[in-house]
C-alpha positions in Angstrom: -3.9 13.0 11.3 -1.8 15.3 13.5 -1.5 17.9 10.8 -3.5 21.1 10.5 -5.2 21.3 7.2 -7.6 24.1 8.1 -7.4 27.6 6.8 -5.1 26.7 3.9 -7.1 27.9 0.9 -4.9 30.9 0.2 -1.7 29.0 0.8 -2.9 26.3 -1.6 -3.6 28.8 -4.3 -0.3 30.7 -4.0 2.3 28.1 -3.0 5.1 27.6 -5.4 5.2 24.5 -7.5 7.4 21.8 -6.2 9.3 19.9 -9.0 10.0 16.3 -8.3 12.3 13.9 -10.2 10.2 10.8 -10.9 13.3 8.8 -11.6 15.0 9.5 -8.3 16.1 6.5 -6.2 13.8 3.5 -6.6 12.3 5.4 -9.4 9.0 3.5 -9.7 5.3 4.1 -9.1 6.0 4.7 -5.4 7.4 8.1 -6.2 4.1 9.1 -7.8 1.9 7.6 -5.2 3.8 9.1 -2.3 4.2 12.5 -3.9 0.5 13.0 -4.7 -0.6 11.8 -1.3 1.8 14.3 0.5 0.9 17.0 -1.9 -2.8 16.6 -1.0 -2.0 16.5 2.7 0.2 19.6 2.7 -1.6 21.6 0.0 1.5 21.7 -2.1 1.2 21.9 -5.9 3.7 19.5 -7.6 5.1 18.6 -11.0 6.6 15.2 -11.4 9.1 14.9 -14.3 10.8 11.8 -15.8 8.2 9.4 -14.3 9.6 5.9 -14.2 12.2 7.0 -16.7 14.5 4.0 -16.1 11.8 1.3 -16.5 11.2 -0.9 -19.5 7.9 0.9 -20.0 8.4 4.4 -18.7 5.7 6.8 -17.8 2.4 6.2 -15.9 0.7 2.9 -16.1 -3.1 2.4 -15.5 -2.6 1.6 -11.9 -0.6 4.8 -11.3 -3.2 6.9 -13.1 -5.9 5.4 -10.9 -4.0 6.2 -7.7 -3.6 9.8 -8.8 -7.3 10.1 -9.7 -8.3 8.6 -6.3 -6.2 11.2 -4.4 -7.4 14.0 -6.8 -11.0 13.2 -6.2 -10.4 13.1 -2.4 -9.0 16.7 -2.4 -10.5 18.3 -5.5 -7.2 18.6 -7.3 -6.6 20.0 -10.7 -4.1 17.9 -12.8 -2.5 17.5 -16.2 -0.7 14.6 -17.7 -2.6 11.8 -15.8 -2.8 9.4 -18.7 -1.1 6.1 -19.6 2.4 6.6 -20.8 2.7 10.2 -19.6 6.2 11.1 -18.3 5.1 14.3 -16.6 2.3 15.0 -14.1 1.1 18.3 -12.7 -1.1 18.0 -9.6 -2.6 21.1 -7.8 -4.5 19.9 -4.7 -7.6 21.6 -3.4 -9.4 21.1 -0.1 -9.7 17.6 1.3 -13.3 16.5 1.8 -15.3 13.4 2.4 -16.0 11.7 -0.9 -17.5 8.6 -2.4 -15.3 7.3 -5.2 -15.7 4.5 -7.7 -12.8 3.7 -10.0 -11.9 0.9 -12.3 -8.2 0.4 -13.0 -9.1 -1.2 -16.2 -6.4 -3.9 -15.9 -5.1 -6.3 -13.2 -3.3 -3.3 -11.7 -2.8 -3.4 -8.0 -5.7 -2.3 -5.8 -3.5 -2.4 -2.7 -1.1 0.1 -4.2 -3.9 2.5 -5.2 -5.0 2.3 -1.5 -1.6 3.2 -0.3 -2.0 6.6 -2.0 -5.6 7.2 -1.1 -5.9 6.0 2.5 -3.8 8.6 4.3 -5.7 11.4 2.5 -9.1 9.8 3.2 -8.4 9.5 6.9 -8.4 13.3 7.2 -12.1 13.8 6.5 -13.3 10.3 5.9 -14.5 8.7 2.6 -15.3 5.6 0.7 -13.7 4.1 -2.4 -14.7 1.2 -4.5 -11.9 -0.1 -6.7 -11.9 -2.7 -9.5 -8.7 -4.3 -10.6 -6.1 -6.8 -9.1 -6.3 -7.9 -5.5 -3.3 -10.2 -5.8 -0.7 -9.4 -8.4 3.1 -9.5 -8.7 5.3 -6.8 -7.1 2.5 -5.7 -4.8 1.2 -6.8 -1.4 -2.0 -8.8 -1.5 -5.2 -7.3 -0.3 -5.0 -9.8 2.5 -1.6 -8.4 3.6 -3.2 -4.9 3.8 -6.0 -6.3 5.9 -4.0 -8.5 8.3 -0.7 -6.6 8.5 -1.1 -2.9 7.7 -4.6 -2.4 8.9 -4.1 -3.6 12.5 -1.2 -1.2 12.9 -3.3 1.7 11.7 -6.4 0.8 13.7 -4.3 0.2 16.7 -3.2 3.8 16.5 -6.6 5.4 16.1 -7.6 4.8 12.4 -11.2 3.8 11.6 -11.0 1.7 8.5 -13.2 -1.1 7.0 -12.2 -3.2 4.0 -14.5 -5.5 2.1 -13.2 -7.8 -0.5 -16.2 -8.2 -2.9 -14.2 -10.1 -5.5 -10.7 -11.3 -6.2 -8.7 -10.2 -9.2 -5.7 -12.0 -10.7 -3.4 -11.3 -13.6 -4.1 -10.8 -16.5 -7.9 -10.3 -16.4 -8.2 -8.6 -13.0 -11.9 -8.0 -12.2 -11.4 -8.0 -8.4 -13.5 -5.5 -6.4 -12.6 -4.0 -3.0 -14.6 -1.3 -1.0 -12.8 0.6 1.7 -14.5 3.0 4.1 -12.4 5.4 6.2 -13.6 7.7 8.9 -12.0 10.9 9.9 -9.2 9.8 12.3 -6.4 11.1 14.3 -3.4 8.8 14.1 -1.4 8.5 17.4 2.4 8.5 17.3 3.5 5.1 16.0 4.6 2.6 18.7 4.4 -1.0 17.7 5.5 -2.5 21.0 1.9 -3.0 22.2 0.5 -4.7 19.1 -1.6 -7.8 19.9 -0.1 -11.2 19.1 -2.0 -12.1 16.0 -0.9 -14.7 13.4 -2.5 -16.6 10.6 -2.5 -18.2 7.2 -5.0 -17.4 4.4 -5.0 -19.6 1.3 -7.2 -18.4 -1.6 -8.1 -19.7 -5.0 -10.5 -18.7 -7.7 -12.0 -20.8 -10.5 -9.9 -23.8 -9.4 -10.6 -27.1 -7.7 -10.9 -27.1 -3.9 -7.8 -29.1 -3.4 -5.5 -26.4 -4.7 -6.1 -23.9 -1.8 -6.2 -26.8 0.6 -2.7 -28.0 -0.5 -1.4 -24.5 -0.3 -2.7 -24.1 3.3 -1.3 -27.5 4.4 2.1 -26.7 3.1 2.2 -23.3 4.8 0.9 -24.7 8.1 3.6 -27.4 8.0 6.2 -24.6 8.0 4.4 -22.5 10.6 3.3 -24.8 13.5 0.6 -23.3 15.6 -0.8 -21.0 12.9 -4.5 -21.4 12.1 -5.1 -21.7 8.4 -8.2 -20.3 6.6 -9.2 -21.5 3.1 -11.2 -19.3 0.7 -12.4 -20.4 -2.7 -14.4 -18.2 -5.1 -15.6 -18.0 -8.7 -14.8 -14.9 -10.7 -13.6 -13.2 -13.8 -9.9 -14.2 -13.4 -8.2 -17.4 -12.3 -5.4 -17.6 -9.7 -4.3 -18.4 -6.2 -2.5 -16.7 -3.3 -1.2 -17.4 0.2 -0.8 -14.7 2.8 0.7 -15.3 6.2 1.3 -12.9 9.1 2.6 -12.5 12.6 1.8 -9.1 14.2 3.6 -6.5 12.1 5.3 -9.0 9.8 3.8 -10.7 6.8 4.5 -12.4 3.5 2.6 -13.6 0.5 3.1 -15.8 -2.6 1.1 -16.1 -5.8 0.3 -19.3 -7.7 1.0 -19.7 -11.4 0.6 -22.3 -14.1 3.2 -25.1 -13.5 4.0 -24.1 -9.9 2.8 -26.8 -7.4 0.3 -25.6 -4.8 2.6 -26.9 -2.1 5.4 -24.7 -3.2 3.2 -21.6 -3.2 2.4 -22.3 0.5 6.0 -22.9 1.4 7.2 -19.8 -0.3 4.9 -17.5 1.7 5.7 -19.4 5.0 9.4 -19.4 4.5 9.5 -15.7 3.7 7.6 -15.0 6.9 9.9 -17.3 8.9 12.9 -15.4 7.5 11.4 -12.1 8.5 10.7 -13.4 12.0 14.3 -14.4 12.4 15.6 -11.0 11.6 15.6 -8.0 14.0 12.9 -5.4 13.8 9.3 -4.9 14.7 8.1 -4.8 11.0 9.0 -6.6 7.9 10.9 -4.6 5.3 7.8 -3.9 3.2 5.6 -2.6 6.0 8.3 -0.3 7.1 8.0 1.5 3.7 4.2 1.6 3.9 4.2 3.3 7.4 6.5 6.1 6.5 3.8 8.6 5.5 1.9 8.0 8.7 5.2 8.3 10.7 6.1 11.6 9.1 2.7 13.1 9.8 2.0 11.7 13.3 5.5 11.0 14.8 6.6 7.9 16.6 9.2 5.2 16.2 9.5 1.7 14.8 12.3 -0.7 13.6 12.7 -2.9 10.5 15.4 -5.3 9.3 16.9 -2.7 7.1 16.2 0.6 5.3 15.2 -0.6 1.8 15.7 1.4 -1.4 11.9 2.1 -1.3 12.2 3.5 2.2 15.1 5.7 1.3 13.3 7.0 -1.7 10.1 7.8 0.4 12.2 9.6 3.0 13.8 11.7 0.4 10.4 12.7 -1.0 9.0 13.5 2.5 12.0 15.7 3.1 11.2 17.6 -0.1 7.8 18.5 1.5 9.4 19.5 4.8 8.5 16.3 6.6 11.5 14.7 8.1 12.0 11.1 9.1 15.2 10.1 10.9 16.8 6.8 9.9 19.3 5.0 12.1 20.8 2.5 9.7 21.8 -0.8 11.1 20.4 -4.2 12.0 17.7 -3.3 12.7 17.1 0.1 11.1 15.2 2.5 13.3 12.7 5.0 11.8 11.5 7.9 13.9 9.9 11.3 13.6 
């Protein structure tokens, strides 16, 4: 990371507490994940108030608590309020170090979203995390999206990251397991113009007949001519299916559910990707959000179809820590730092 974290012990101890409104903007778990990651990276003690105040179930959920603990273990943080249902969190980061972390979300909470908080911190000194929970759940990218869309962008700019999917976890049982190893890395300024032309379809199922994943793959491939489809079938604690599709820095995913034909799952993912490819911008709207922390720290530029509410919330948070991202709103929207 192009940010000096050396010699900050005194500043970390004496820096004034930054108070953050957890209900600001998008007002979800993204506020918590982004805030604790940037707090760790900048050595800023924070207090987050009114966490998810506008949601049906306000306060921290198990997934958010796991993300906070992952970052805390990576930087030796002191914290208060990191419990399910808590509406306030105090987080005092220490020194970032290389750590080996094992955490169980305890539910089908999203492993990919926990990784979004931990990974930029882990890339400073390196580390390894093993997470148990959900690999493919609603309102979250699949772990395959992380591997095939986010990861190539980061590794193409200098990050050394390895992701092993040891087991898949679906709602409601979860039980998936993912191990991620990160080496200390310097991320170059983001420039997506030179990304390799990669594309693919991955259709997964667990505890279901072979034909389910095959039908998903065929339907996706029919919508995306020339894309190679890979089928993966496993046995595990939970039952479910997913399809993830990608083309360079744009991707999409869809999850199966009882009563939803396998063909429709494949078409949903493929049609979402086709729509993304037909809109201006180098990234899809979701990857644009996920890259903002790296952009703020390392600089660079990329474009996306629009500036989403998630992106605007993240940029507001970054500004609170003194990290500025410029947004040129339009079609496409351009993010730069």
